[in-house]
N, C-alpha and C positions, 0 to 999 in steps of 0.2 A: 250254213247253220241248220237249216231245216232238214237237210239230208242226214246229218249226224243224229238229230233228234228222232227222225223216223227210223233209222237203223237201230237206235237204242230201244225204241218201242217194240220193234219187230223181235229183237233178241230177247227182251223181257217177256214178250208173249210166248215165244218159243220155249223159254225156260219154264214158264208156268204150265204150258202144255205138256212138257216132258216130266215135270215133277208132280203134276196134278194127280195122275193115277196112283202114284206111290203114296201121296198124302191121303187119298181116299181109302186105300188099303190099310194104312196105319190107323186111320180113324176107325175103320170097321173092326180092326183087331184089338186096338188098345182103348179107345175112348168109349165105344159102345158098351163093352162089359162093365166099365166103371159106372156109367150112367144107369145101366140096368140094375146093377147092384144097389146103387143109391135108391132107385125107385122101389126095389124089393124091400129095402130096409124100412120103408114107411108103410108096409103092408103086412098083415098077418097071413101066414101061410103055414099050414100043417102038412108035413110030408106024409102023414098017415092017412089024411083025408084030402087029397088034391081036388076032389070034386066040390069041396066047400068053397072054392074060389080064393080070392086074395083081397079081402076087405081092407080098406084104408084105415090105418090106426094112428097115423101121424108119428109123433115122437115117442109113443108108448113103448116101442121096442127098446129105444135108447134109455128111457126112464127105467125100464125093468132091468136092463144090463147094469146101469150105473148104481142101482140100489141093491144089487145082489152081491153079497160079500164074496161068494165063491167066484163070481165072474171078475170082480176087482182083484182078487188074489191071482187069478190066471193072467189078467192084464199086467199086473206087477211082475209076475214071473217072466212074461214075454219081454217087458222093458229091460229087466236085469239081464236076461239071456242075450238080447240084442246088443246091449251096451258092452257086455263082456266079450262077446265074439268079435264085434267090430274093433274093439280096442286091441285084442290079441292079434287079429289079422293085420291091423295097422302097425303094430310093434314087431311082429314076427315076419311079415311079408318082405321088408327090405333085406333082412338077414338071409332069408331063403333065396331071394333074387341074387344076393351077393355070392352065395354058395354055388349057384348055377351059372354065375358069370354074366348076368343080364342087367347089371346096374349101369 
């Protein structure tokens, strides 16, 4: 019984050792930019004056976005565009796959 458990532990450790580097790379490539973008969204940053720094403004950027009618219009256009394109791809995709014989 102990031999089976020890073998399982060794295999599990080997699995983590082999997938660990890939998980670190995925984290560096995918997770870090998301977290950094979230951090940037809470700070004021002027691209014309980068020497001014990045002072913390909290949710002020979000408040400015959601109270701007032009930004809300752009957001609504994005939602409509996304919904229409996804629906079209969902409806036309199987037909195109059938034409190419890959169903």
